[in-house]
N, C-alpha and C positions, 0 to 999 in steps of 0.2 A: 567562483567568487565574483561578486559584483565590484566594478570599479568604484572608487571613492566618489561620492556625490551623485551616483547614477539615480538614486531614488528621488533626489531633489530635481534632477534633470527631467525625469519621467513625470513628476508631478507638475512641473512648469509646462511641459508639453501638453499634458491633459487639460490644464486650465486654459492654455492658449487655444486649443482646438474647441473647447466649450465656448469660449468667448467669440471665436470666429463664427461658429454656427449660430449663436444667439444674435450676433450682429447681422448676419445674413437674413435672419428671419425678421428682426425688429425694424430695420431701416425701411423696407417697403411699406410696412404697416404705419410707421410714423409719417412717412412722406404722404401716404394716401389720406391720413387724418389731418395733416397740416393744411392741406388745400383741397377740400371736398369737391370743388368744382372741377378740378383736374385730377381726380382720384387715382387714375392709372398712369397719367402722363409722367409724373416725377418718379414713380416706381420704375416705369419702363426706361426712362433716361438713365436712372441709377444702374439698373441691371445691364443695360447696353454698354455704359461706360465701364462697368466692372469687367464685362466680357472682353472689351477692347484692350483694357490694361492687362488682363490675363494673357490674351493672345500676343500682345506686344512684348511683355516682359518676362514671361515664364521661361522661354528658352535661354535668353542671355543670363538670367539669374541662376538657373540651374547649371549652366555651363560654368559660371563663375564659382558657384559653390562646389562643383565637382572637382575643381582644381585644388581645393584646400583640404586639409585633414578634417574629418567629420566634426570633431569637437570644436575646432576653430570656426568652421562654417556654421555650426549651431549657435555658438556665442554671437557671431556677427548677425545672424538672423534674429536672435532675441533682441539685440541692441537696436537694430533697424526697426523692428516692430514697435519697441517702446518709444523710440524717437518719433516715429510717424504717428503713434497714438497721442503723444504729447502735443505734436503740431496740430492734429485734428481737434483736440480738446481746446487748444488756444484759439483756433479759428472759430469753433463753436461759441466760445466765451465772447469773442469779439462780436459775432453776429447777434448773440443774445443782448449784449450791452448796446449795440446799435439800434436794435428793434425792441427794446424793453418796454417802451411806452405803448407800442401797438400790440404787444403780447398781452399786456394786462388791461388794455382798454377795450378789448374785444374786436378791434379792427384787424382782421386777418387778410386784408388785401395787400399784404406786403409783397407777395410774389406776383410778378407780372410775367405772363407767358406771351411771347411774340410768335405768331405762326398760324 
């Protein structure tokens, strides 16, 4: 017999995995289309930063989650993911509001790369 709410938990996990895979595919594409002059630079920086964060935080996070009961660890994981998604959306909204004139005027020289 399945525990109460396990179907909803599995559905949430499936949607979360789909979202993560979609995000991993779309971000480099969007970054390369945003600034065609530096088509691979931003994608490379994003991928490198993601790799560094995975290397830095995967062990501490997994150790922290291993100390808790599974259901509590899963709930904490969902809450943290949702909070970080809300923060990312807020940052994106602020960036869009700051650069809204250049987005619609066709001036895409907003990104300045030093190096």
